[in-house]
C-alpha positions in Angstrom: 33.5 20.1 -39.9 37.0 18.4 -42.0 39.3 18.6 -39.1 36.9 16.8 -37.1 36.1 13.9 -40.0 40.0 13.3 -40.4 40.3 12.7 -37.2 37.2 10.4 -36.1 38.3 8.6 -39.5 42.4 7.8 -37.9 40.1 6.8 -35.0 37.9 4.8 -36.2 40.6 2.9 -38.2 43.2 2.9 -35.5 41.3 2.0 -33.0 39.1 0.1 -34.5 42.3 -2.5 -35.6 43.7 -2.2 -32.1 39.7 -3.6 -30.9 39.6 -6.7 -32.7 42.6 -7.9 -31.9 39.8 -8.7 -29.0 37.8 -10.2 -30.9 38.5 -12.3 -34.3 41.8 -14.1 -33.9 43.0 -12.8 -36.8 43.7 -8.8 -35.9 45.3 -10.9 -33.6 47.8 -12.6 -35.0 48.6 -9.2 -37.4 49.0 -7.6 -34.5 51.6 -10.0 -33.3 53.2 -9.9 -37.0 53.7 -6.1 -37.0 55.8 -6.1 -33.9 57.6 -9.3 -34.7 58.4 -7.2 -38.1 59.1 -3.8 -36.1 59.8 -4.1 -32.5 57.4 -3.8 -30.3 57.8 -0.3 -29.0 58.3 0.9 -32.9 54.9 -0.4 -33.3 53.7 1.4 -29.6 54.8 5.3 -30.7 53.8 4.7 -33.8 50.2 4.2 -32.4 51.1 6.9 -29.9 51.3 9.0 -32.7 48.9 8.3 -34.1 46.8 8.7 -31.4 47.8 11.6 -30.7 47.1 13.2 -33.9 43.2 12.0 -34.5 42.8 13.2 -31.0 44.2 16.7 -31.6 42.7 16.6 -34.9 39.0 16.2 -33.7 39.7 18.3 -30.5 40.6 21.0 -33.6 37.6 20.5 -35.5 35.2 21.0 -32.4 37.3 24.7 -32.0 36.8 25.3 -35.3 32.7 24.8 -35.8 31.4 24.5 -32.3 28.3 24.9 -33.7 28.4 20.9 -34.6 29.5 20.4 -31.0 26.7 18.4 -30.0 26.5 15.9 -33.4 30.4 15.4 -32.9 29.8 14.2 -29.2 27.2 12.0 -30.8 29.6 10.4 -33.2 32.4 9.4 -30.2 29.7 8.9 -27.4 28.5 6.1 -30.5 31.6 4.7 -31.0 32.6 4.2 -28.2 29.3 3.1 -26.5 29.0 0.6 -29.2 32.7 -0.7 -28.2 32.2 -0.5 -24.5 29.3 -2.5 -24.7 30.3 -4.5 -27.7 33.5 -5.9 -26.7 35.0 -4.6 -23.8 32.2 -5.2 -21.1 31.8 -8.8 -22.8 35.4 -9.2 -21.5 35.0 -8.1 -18.5 31.9 -9.8 -17.9 34.2 -13.5 -18.6 37.2 -12.2 -16.9 34.2 -11.4 -13.2 32.9 -14.8 -14.4 35.7 -17.0 -15.5 33.4 -18.1 -18.0 35.6 -21.3 -20.5 37.0 -19.6 -23.5 35.2 -20.8 -26.5 38.2 -20.0 -29.0 41.2 -21.1 -27.1 42.8 -17.9 -26.8 44.2 -17.1 -23.6 43.2 -12.6 -24.0 40.0 -12.2 -23.5 
């Protein structure tokens, strides 16, 4: 349970920050500031390392505690399902139907 929980928390915060840049301009500006401060390649490498860390910990959590695989699968499905329905589906809808962007941003 511990490996999965740590991996899930890392995933939640790491991916949450990345996803929120599509939702709120503050997160987009923070991302741009990180890219300016550390360089785009370094930020991408750190993000990639963090991705592999949470993926590995979640996989290890599944392996070490197969009795709770349904709970772990449910937690992942709820998180990513919420992200898909709440963030990426509306973005796709706006793109497909070329609705005007009410926030004045062109990243949606």
